[in-house]
C-alpha positions as CSV (number, residue, x, y, z in Angstrom):
1,X,-7.9,-25.2,-4.0
2,X,-7.5,-22.2,-6.8
3,X,-10.5,-20.2,-7.4
4,X,-11.4,-20.4,-11.6
5,X,-10.9,-16.4,-12.8
6,X,-13.8,-14.7,-13.6
7,X,-14.6,-13.6,-17.2
8,X,-13.3,-10.3,-18.3
9,X,-15.4,-9.7,-21.1
10,X,-17.1,-6.7,-21.9
11,X,-20.8,-6.7,-22.2
12,X,-22.5,-3.9,-24.2
13,X,-24.7,-2.0,-22.1
14,X,-28.4,-1.7,-22.4
15,X,-28.6,0.9,-25.2
16,X,-25.9,-0.7,-27.3
17,X,-27.1,-4.3,-27.2
18,X,-31.1,-2.7,-28.4
19,X,-29.5,-0.6,-31.0
20,X,-27.7,-4.1,-32.1
21,X,-31.6,-5.3,-32.4
22,X,-32.8,-2.5,-35.4
23,X,-31.1,-4.2,-38.7
24,X,-28.8,-2.4,-40.4
25,X,-28.4,0.5,-37.8
26,X,-24.9,-0.2,-36.2
27,X,-23.4,-1.0,-39.6
28,X,-24.3,2.2,-41.1
29,X,-23.6,4.0,-38.0
30,X,-20.3,2.4,-37.9
31,X,-19.8,3.6,-41.5
32,X,-20.9,7.1,-41.5
33,X,-19.3,8.6,-38.9
34,X,-19.7,12.4,-37.1
35,X,-17.8,13.7,-40.6
36,X,-20.0,11.4,-42.6
37,X,-23.3,12.2,-40.9
38,X,-22.6,16.1,-41.2
39,X,-21.5,15.6,-44.7
40,X,-24.8,13.8,-45.6
41,X,-27.0,16.6,-43.3
42,X,-25.4,19.0,-45.7
43,X,-26.4,17.4,-49.1
44,X,-29.9,17.5,-48.0
45,X,-29.7,21.0,-46.9
46,X,-27.9,21.9,-50.0
47,X,-30.3,20.0,-52.6
48,X,-33.4,21.5,-50.7
49,X,-32.0,24.7,-50.9
50,X,-31.4,24.2,-54.8
51,X,-35.3,22.8,-55.4
52,X,-36.3,25.6,-53.8
53,X,-34.5,28.7,-55.9
54,X,-35.0,26.1,-58.9
55,X,-31.2,26.9,-60.3
56,X,-28.0,25.2,-59.0
57,X,-26.0,28.0,-57.8
58,X,-22.7,25.9,-57.9
59,X,-22.4,22.6,-59.6
60,X,-20.4,20.7,-57.6
61,X,-18.9,21.2,-54.0
62,X,-16.9,19.6,-52.2
63,X,-17.0,17.6,-49.0
64,X,-15.9,20.5,-47.2
65,X,-18.9,22.7,-48.0
66,X,-21.1,19.7,-47.3
67,X,-19.8,19.6,-43.7
68,X,-19.5,23.0,-43.4
69,X,-23.4,23.4,-44.3
70,X,-24.0,20.6,-41.9
71,X,-22.5,22.1,-38.9
72,X,-24.2,25.3,-39.5
73,X,-27.7,23.7,-40.0
74,X,-26.9,22.4,-36.4
75,X,-25.5,25.3,-34.8
76,X,-28.9,27.4,-36.8
77,X,-31.2,24.5,-35.2
78,X,-29.7,25.3,-31.4
79,X,-29.6,28.8,-32.2
80,X,-33.3,29.0,-32.6
81,X,-34.6,27.1,-29.9
82,X,-33.0,30.1,-27.8
83,X,-34.3,32.6,-30.1
84,X,-37.7,31.1,-29.3
85,X,-37.6,30.0,-25.9
86,X,-41.5,30.7,-25.8
87,X,-42.2,27.7,-28.2
88,X,-39.5,25.6,-27.2
89,X,-40.1,25.3,-23.9
90,X,-43.7,24.3,-24.3
91,X,-42.9,22.2,-26.7
92,X,-40.4,20.9,-24.9
93,X,-42.1,20.1,-22.0
94,X,-44.8,18.7,-24.1
95,X,-42.3,16.1,-25.7
96,X,-40.5,15.2,-22.3
97,X,-43.4,14.4,-20.6
98,X,-44.6,12.5,-23.2
99,X,-41.8,10.5,-23.9
100,X,-41.2,9.9,-20.3
101,X,-44.7,8.4,-19.9
102,X,-44.6,6.2,-22.9
103,X,-40.9,4.6,-21.4
104,X,-43.0,3.8,-18.2
105,X,-46.3,2.6,-20.0
106,X,-44.0,0.1,-22.2
107,X,-42.1,-1.1,-19.4
108,X,-44.8,-1.4,-16.5
109,X,-46.9,-4.2,-17.6
110,X,-45.6,-7.7,-17.3
111,X,-48.3,-9.4,-18.6
112,X,-48.2,-10.2,-22.3
113,X,-51.2,-9.6,-23.3
114,X,-51.3,-6.4,-21.5
115,X,-48.3,-5.2,-23.2
116,X,-49.5,-6.0,-27.1
117,X,-52.4,-4.3,-26.2
118,X,-50.5,-0.6,-25.0
119,X,-47.7,-1.3,-27.7
120,X,-50.8,-1.3,-30.0
121,X,-52.3,2.0,-28.9
122,X,-48.9,3.8,-28.7
123,X,-48.0,2.9,-32.3
124,X,-51.6,4.3,-33.4
125,X,-51.1,7.0,-31.8
126,X,-47.6,7.5,-32.8
127,X,-48.8,6.6,-36.5
128,X,-51.1,9.8,-36.2
129,X,-48.5,11.8,-34.7
130,X,-46.3,11.3,-37.2
131,X,-49.4,12.0,-40.3
132,X,-50.4,15.2,-38.9
133,X,-46.6,16.3,-38.2
134,X,-46.0,15.4,-42.3
135,X,-49.1,17.8,-43.1
136,X,-48.7,20.9,-41.3
137,X,-45.0,21.1,-40.4
138,X,-43.0,19.4,-43.0
139,X,-45.2,18.9,-46.2
140,X,-46.2,22.5,-47.0
141,X,-42.0,23.3,-46.7
142,X,-40.8,20.6,-48.5
143,X,-43.5,21.3,-52.0
144,X,-42.3,24.5,-51.8
145,X,-39.7,25.1,-55.0
146,X,-39.0,27.1,-58.6
147,X,-39.1,30.2,-56.4
148,X,-36.6,31.9,-58.9
149,X,-38.4,30.7,-62.3
150,X,-42.0,32.1,-61.4
151,X,-43.1,32.8,-57.3
152,X,-46.8,31.8,-56.9
153,X,-47.5,34.8,-55.7
154,X,-50.3,36.0,-57.8
155,X,-52.2,32.8,-57.3
156,X,-55.7,32.4,-56.2
157,X,-55.9,30.4,-53.3
158,X,-57.2,26.8,-54.2
159,X,-59.4,24.5,-52.2
160,X,-57.3,22.3,-49.3
161,X,-53.9,25.1,-50.4
162,X,-54.9,27.5,-47.8
163,X,-52.0,26.0,-45.9
164,X,-49.2,26.2,-49.0
165,X,-50.3,29.5,-50.0
166,X,-50.2,30.8,-46.3
167,X,-46.5,29.4,-45.9
168,X,-45.6,31.6,-49.1
169,X,-47.1,34.4,-48.0
170,X,-45.1,34.3,-44.5
171,X,-41.5,33.2,-46.4
172,X,-41.8,35.5,-48.8
173,X,-43.5,38.6,-45.9
174,X,-40.2,37.5,-44.0
175,X,-37.7,39.1,-46.1
176,X,-35.8,42.2,-44.4
177,X,-36.4,44.3,-47.7
178,X,-39.3,47.4,-47.6
179,X,-39.5,47.5,-51.4
180,X,-40.8,43.8,-51.2
181,X,-43.1,44.2,-48.7
182,X,-44.7,47.5,-51.3
183,X,-45.0,45.4,-54.0
184,X,-46.4,42.3,-52.2
185,X,-49.0,44.8,-50.7
186,X,-50.0,46.7,-53.9
187,X,-49.8,44.0,-56.3
188,X,-50.8,40.8,-54.5
189,X,-53.1,43.4,-51.2
190,X,-51.1,41.4,-48.6
191,X,-50.2,43.6,-45.9
192,X,-46.9,42.2,-44.5
193,X,-47.7,44.0,-41.1
194,X,-50.8,41.4,-40.4
195,X,-48.4,38.4,-41.1
196,X,-47.1,36.2,-38.1
197,X,-43.3,37.0,-37.8
198,X,-42.9,40.3,-39.8
199,X,-43.6,42.6,-37.5
200,X,-40.4,43.5,-36.3
201,X,-39.9,44.6,-40.1
202,X,-43.4,46.6,-40.3
203,X,-43.3,48.1,-37.2
204,X,-43.5,52.2,-38.1
205,X,-40.2,53.8,-36.6
206,X,-41.9,56.7,-35.0
207,X,-43.9,54.4,-32.3
208,X,-42.7,54.9,-28.4
209,X,-40.9,52.2,-27.0
210,X,-43.8,51.2,-24.9
211,X,-46.2,51.1,-27.2
212,X,-44.3,49.4,-30.6
213,X,-43.1,46.3,-27.9
214,X,-47.1,46.3,-27.2
215,X,-47.3,46.0,-30.8
216,X,-45.2,43.9,-31.9
217,X,-45.9,41.4,-28.8
218,X,-50.0,41.5,-30.2
219,X,-48.9,40.9,-33.8
220,X,-46.3,38.1,-33.0
221,X,-49.0,36.1,-31.0
222,X,-51.7,36.2,-33.1
223,X,-50.2,33.2,-35.0
224,X,-46.7,31.9,-35.4
225,X,-44.1,32.2,-37.5
226,X,-41.9,30.2,-40.0
227,X,-39.0,30.2,-37.3
228,X,-41.3,29.2,-33.9
229,X,-42.5,26.2,-36.3
230,X,-39.3,24.9,-37.2
231,X,-38.7,25.4,-33.7
232,X,-41.5,23.1,-32.6
233,X,-40.7,20.7,-35.2
234,X,-37.3,19.9,-33.5
235,X,-38.9,18.9,-30.3
236,X,-41.7,17.4,-31.8
237,X,-39.2,15.5,-34.7
238,X,-37.2,14.0,-31.2
239,X,-40.3,12.7,-29.5
240,X,-41.2,10.3,-32.4
241,X,-37.9,9.2,-32.8
242,X,-37.6,8.6,-29.2
243,X,-41.7,6.7,-29.1
244,X,-40.6,4.6,-32.2
245,X,-37.2,3.9,-30.5
246,X,-38.8,2.6,-27.4
247,X,-41.4,1.0,-29.4
248,X,-38.4,-1.1,-31.4
249,X,-37.0,-2.2,-27.9
250,X,-40.3,-2.8,-26.0
251,X,-40.9,-6.3,-25.1
252,X,-43.9,-7.2,-26.6
253,X,-41.7,-7.8,-29.7
254,X,-39.9,-10.2,-28.1
255,X,-43.3,-11.9,-27.7
256,X,-44.0,-12.4,-31.0
257,X,-42.3,-14.6,-34.1
258,X,-39.2,-13.2,-34.8
259,X,-39.3,-12.4,-38.9
260,X,-42.6,-10.0,-37.3
261,X,-40.6,-8.6,-34.8
262,X,-37.8,-7.5,-37.4
263,X,-40.2,-6.2,-40.1
264,X,-42.3,-4.3,-37.6
265,X,-38.6,-2.9,-36.6
266,X,-37.8,-2.1,-40.4
267,X,-41.2,-0.2,-40.7
268,X,-40.4,1.6,-37.3
269,X,-36.6,2.6,-38.7
270,X,-38.3,3.7,-42.1
271,X,-40.8,6.0,-40.3
272,X,-37.2,7.7,-37.6
273,X,-35.3,8.2,-41.2
274,X,-38.2,9.8,-42.9
275,X,-38.9,12.3,-39.3
276,X,-35.2,13.0,-39.1
277,X,-34.6,13.9,-42.9
278,X,-37.3,16.5,-43.5
279,X,-35.9,18.2,-40.9
280,X,-32.6,19.5,-42.9
281,X,-35.1,19.9,-45.5
282,X,-37.4,22.0,-44.2
283,X,-34.1,24.0,-43.0
284,X,-32.8,24.7,-46.5
285,X,-35.7,25.3,-47.7
286,X,-37.0,28.3,-45.0
287,X,-34.5,28.7,-42.8
288,X,-31.0,28.7,-44.8
289,X,-30.3,32.7,-45.0
290,X,-30.7,33.6,-48.6
291,X,-28.9,36.6,-47.9
292,X,-25.2,37.1,-50.0
293,X,-22.8,39.6,-50.8
294,X,-24.2,43.0,-53.0
295,X,-21.2,45.1,-54.6
296,X,-19.9,45.7,-57.7
297,X,-18.1,42.9,-60.4
298,X,-15.3,43.6,-63.6
299,X,-15.2,41.3,-66.0
300,X,-14.5,40.4,-69.4
301,X,-18.1,39.9,-71.1
302,X,-19.3,38.6,-74.5
303,X,-22.0,40.8,-76.3
304,X,-23.0,41.1,-80.0
305,X,-21.4,43.6,-81.9
306,X,-24.8,45.7,-83.4
307,X,-23.6,46.0,-86.5
308,X,-21.9,42.9,-87.6
309,X,-23.6,40.9,-84.9
310,X,-20.3,39.3,-84.1
311,X,-19.5,38.2,-81.2
312,X,-16.5,40.2,-79.1
313,X,-15.4,41.2,-75.4
314,X,-16.6,44.0,-73.8
315,X,-15.4,45.0,-69.9
316,X,-18.4,45.3,-67.7
317,X,-19.0,46.6,-64.8
318,X,-22.2,45.5,-62.9
319,X,-24.0,45.8,-59.7
320,X,-24.7,42.1,-58.9
321,X,-25.4,39.7,-56.0
322,X,-22.2,37.4,-55.6
323,X,-23.6,34.5,-54.8
324,X,-20.5,31.7,-55.0
325,X,-16.9,31.8,-55.7
326,X,-14.2,29.2,-56.6
327,X,-11.3,28.7,-58.8
328,X,-13.1,28.1,-61.7
329,X,-15.7,30.4,-61.7
330,X,-17.6,33.2,-60.4
331,X,-21.5,33.3,-60.5
332,X,-23.4,36.0,-59.6
333,X,-26.9,37.9,-59.7
334,X,-27.1,41.0,-62.2
335,X,-29.8,43.1,-60.6
336,X,-29.9,45.3,-63.3
337,X,-31.1,42.9,-65.5
338,X,-31.9,40.6,-63.2
339,X,-30.7,37.7,-65.1
340,X,-28.2,35.1,-63.4
341,X,-24.6,34.9,-64.6
342,X,-21.0,33.1,-64.7
343,X,-18.1,33.5,-65.5
344,X,-14.7,31.5,-65.3
345,X,-12.4,33.1,-62.9
346,X,-9.6,34.0,-65.4
347,X,-12.0,36.5,-66.8
348,X,-12.9,38.6,-63.3
349,X,-11.1,41.5,-62.7
350,X,-12.2,42.9,-59.7
351,X,-14.7,42.2,-56.9
352,X,-16.4,44.5,-54.4
353,X,-19.1,44.0,-51.5
354,X,-19.7,46.3,-49.3
355,X,-22.9,44.9,-48.1
356,X,-25.0,41.9,-48.3
357,X,-28.8,41.8,-50.3
358,X,-31.6,39.2,-49.9
359,X,-31.9,37.1,-53.3
360,X,-35.5,36.0,-52.6
361,X,-36.3,39.7,-52.1
362,X,-34.7,40.7,-55.6
363,X,-36.5,38.0,-57.4
364,X,-39.4,38.3,-56.0
365,X,-40.0,42.1,-56.1
366,X,-38.3,42.1,-59.7
367,X,-41.3,39.8,-60.6
368,X,-44.0,41.7,-59.0
369,X,-43.4,45.0,-60.6
370,X,-43.2,42.9,-64.1
371,X,-46.4,41.1,-63.4
372,X,-49.9,41.5,-64.8
373,X,-51.2,40.2,-61.2
374,X,-53.7,42.1,-60.1
375,X,-54.3,40.6,-56.5
376,X,-54.2,37.4,-54.9
377,X,-55.1,35.6,-51.6
């Protein structure tokens, strides 16, 4: 008697089966792919940077620019965990421990009633953590905008805005520019040496090595720098996404009506998406470098004749920060006249760059030196 051949059909593993339970998620992941995800991340980062500066440095970007920016986001995020290993280690330990405890608790009890109670408790805790993370690590940075139009350095701290004002101070003091630090101290009466994250810049060069290191450690650990908070944000984001996924696949959801379970999974998926997207937004606001090549550019400019006021072409040689260059236009920031200029590529004769300069530092320094503010925070 011949044996019936065993089925060779491949069954999806637990992870894929769990992902398939989430509405539309498998279709979204399969349609995007790695390049699509990098492109989406790069677009979010670039949009966040444009929103911060209040100006579109380049009106259109090819897909390769977004892919490159998405890859830079991943690389810089990994680098941040290496450079700030203390914050990364502590936060990672807490996040991994919390995630394992949640996974163990959700799968331990077999009684449906207990499973539901545990699920509700964890969901409430997850919601509280999401709200705290959003208010402390996401929203203060997301709200930063129009920096090049009018930096909020002269505004008094209004009730409830202390956190946002603190973020602005740390962001501006993190610029590696002594001229900017001097202007902030004279105009806003804020000493950047006392602001977390700027001690390395503000330490006096005449200090001995041992005293210098001791002072730097003391200053750096009096508060969290922007880089420290971003590193913590990475692991808190991962923890929130993991716990939300565990709640999606918890046995407690199989005991309720399918339509209710589907709606709950959609809610948790929306929380995951909002949680994850906030990270590249914050990166584009405060982590992406604002340094650009600094040098001179020679081109045909358009000026008005002093007598007839008629427009005429005139060669120019401007000191500038070169912001963008492609086959159509060259965009730069004129550091002498403090204006943004975009010139057709065929009008440009020569571009020279020997060093780099910080666009944010240049713009804020100009604003402070030409503003009437006499004290803010």
